[in-house]
Legacy VTK file of the C-alpha trace (Angstrom):
# vtk DataFile Version 3.0
C-alpha trace
ASCII
DATASET POLYDATA
POINTS 75 float
-35.268 45.538 170.481
-38.773 44.358 171.175
-40.309 47.839 171.719
-38.992 48.943 168.326
-40.949 46.163 166.578
-44.070 47.012 168.559
-43.793 50.679 167.684
-43.350 49.877 163.992
-46.389 47.593 164.126
-48.385 50.350 165.820
-47.247 52.750 163.109
-48.398 50.381 160.349
-51.731 49.817 162.073
-52.217 53.554 162.569
-51.530 54.474 158.967
-53.489 51.593 157.467
-56.458 52.729 159.537
-56.054 56.223 158.132
-56.077 54.797 154.604
-59.249 52.844 155.269
-60.934 55.964 156.657
-59.845 57.956 153.609
-61.276 55.275 151.312
-64.559 55.300 153.262
-64.918 59.100 153.153
-64.365 59.228 149.390
-66.606 56.214 148.801
-69.493 57.607 150.822
-69.233 61.019 149.133
-69.186 59.463 145.673
-72.076 57.135 146.518
-74.222 60.045 147.710
-73.362 61.930 144.506
-74.430 58.977 142.343
-77.697 58.646 144.253
-78.420 62.374 143.915
-77.758 62.194 140.168
-80.101 59.203 139.871
-82.820 60.985 141.838
-82.570 64.242 139.897
-82.485 62.538 136.532
-80.742 64.170 133.626
-77.744 63.039 131.666
-75.016 64.733 133.686
-73.010 63.528 136.622
-72.718 66.921 138.274
-73.427 65.802 141.857
-71.133 62.817 141.535
-68.256 65.012 140.380
-68.877 67.710 142.997
-69.242 65.317 145.922
-66.359 63.078 144.820
-64.003 66.060 144.638
-65.309 67.535 147.887
-64.977 64.246 149.755
-61.463 63.781 148.352
-60.445 67.203 149.668
-62.016 66.431 153.044
-60.217 63.068 153.178
-56.835 64.629 152.344
-57.308 67.315 155.012
-58.305 64.601 157.484
-55.195 62.544 156.662
-52.873 65.534 156.977
-54.361 66.443 160.360
-54.049 62.866 161.622
-50.432 62.586 160.472
-49.542 65.874 162.162
-51.280 64.763 165.372
-49.533 61.382 165.269
-46.134 62.969 164.734
-46.722 65.242 167.745
-47.673 62.194 169.850
-44.481 60.390 168.806
-42.293 63.287 169.938
LINES 1 76
75 0 1 2 3 4 5 6 7 8 9 10 11 12 13 14 15 16 17 18 19 20 21 22 23 24 25 26 27 28 29 30 31 32 33 34 35 36 37 38 39 40 41 42 43 44 45 46 47 48 49 50 51 52 53 54 55 56 57 58 59 60 61 62 63 64 65 66 67 68 69 70 71 72 73 74
């Protein structure tokens, strides 16, 4: 029974790490967008929107790839 608890703990640790990485990717992309909008001036938030959406797509692709890789390792 002990290995089952260890494997579930490893699973939780693995997926919480993926969530933290996803949060970091989106946060960094949005931060860069805000800084570009501040530097370029103007009233719009074009760079923030573009980079936030792009980083979200990148983060989702990253998560899907990690989950597929982890499921292959488990089998």
